[in-house]
C-alpha positions in Angstrom: 5.5 -4.8 4.7 3.0 -6.3 7.1 3.4 -3.3 9.4 2.2 -0.9 6.7 -1.5 -0.1 7.3 -2.4 0.1 3.6 -0.8 -3.2 2.7 -3.5 -5.9 1.9 -1.2 -8.8 1.0 -2.2 -11.4 -1.5 -5.5 -10.1 -2.7 -6.7 -10.1 -6.3 -6.8 -7.0 -8.5 -10.5 -7.2 -8.6 -10.8 -7.3 -4.8 -8.5 -4.3 -4.5 -10.5 -2.4 -6.9 -13.8 -3.2 -5.1 -12.2 -2.0 -1.8 -11.1 1.3 -3.3 -14.4 1.9 -5.2 -16.3 1.3 -2.0 -14.6 4.2 -0.4 -15.5 6.6 -3.2 -12.8 9.0 -2.1 -10.3 10.4 -4.6 -6.7 9.7 -3.5 -7.7 6.4 -1.6 -4.9 3.8 -2.2 -3.7 0.4 -1.1 -0.7 -1.8 -1.6 -1.1 -5.5 -2.6 1.1 -8.3 -3.8 1.5 -8.4 -7.6 -0.4 -11.4 -9.0 2.0 -11.8 -12.0 5.4 -10.8 -10.7 6.8 -12.4 -7.5 8.4 -10.0 -5.0 6.7 -7.0 -6.6 3.9 -4.9 -5.1 1.1 -3.0 -6.7 0.1 0.5 -5.6 -3.5 1.0 -6.5 -4.9 4.6 -6.4 -8.5 5.7 -6.9 -8.9 9.0 -8.9 -12.0 10.3 -10.6 -13.6 6.8 -10.6 -10.6 5.1 -12.2 -8.1 2.8 -10.5 -4.5 3.5 -11.4 -2.0 0.7 -10.7 1.7 1.1 -10.4 4.3 -1.7 -9.9 6.5 -1.0 -6.9 9.7 -2.9 -6.4 13.0 -2.6 -4.5 16.1 -1.9 -6.5 19.5 -3.5 -6.0 20.6 -0.5 -4.0 17.7 -0.8 -1.6 15.7 2.1 -2.8 12.1 1.8 -4.1 10.9 2.2 -7.7 7.4 2.7 -9.1 6.3 2.3 -12.7 3.1 1.7 -14.6 2.5 -1.9 -15.5 3.0 -2.8 -19.2 -0.1 -2.5 -21.2 -1.8 0.0 -19.0 -3.7 2.6 -21.0 -3.1 6.2 -20.1 -6.2 8.1 -19.1 
């Protein structure tokens, strides 16, 4: 994952949100390690001033899956 330009590694949710909000551009995104689930990544996307977070993980067959994290309110 280190070769992916948008991957920021082990940064906090708050740090990721600050980075995205600083760009101010809808559609800006980054990948970071999940703070709560080992081996899972978080795709964070800025849209209309909100940060949307999706959990991204590799399936047993090697493909990738994205889903909203439990407890995330729909906007």
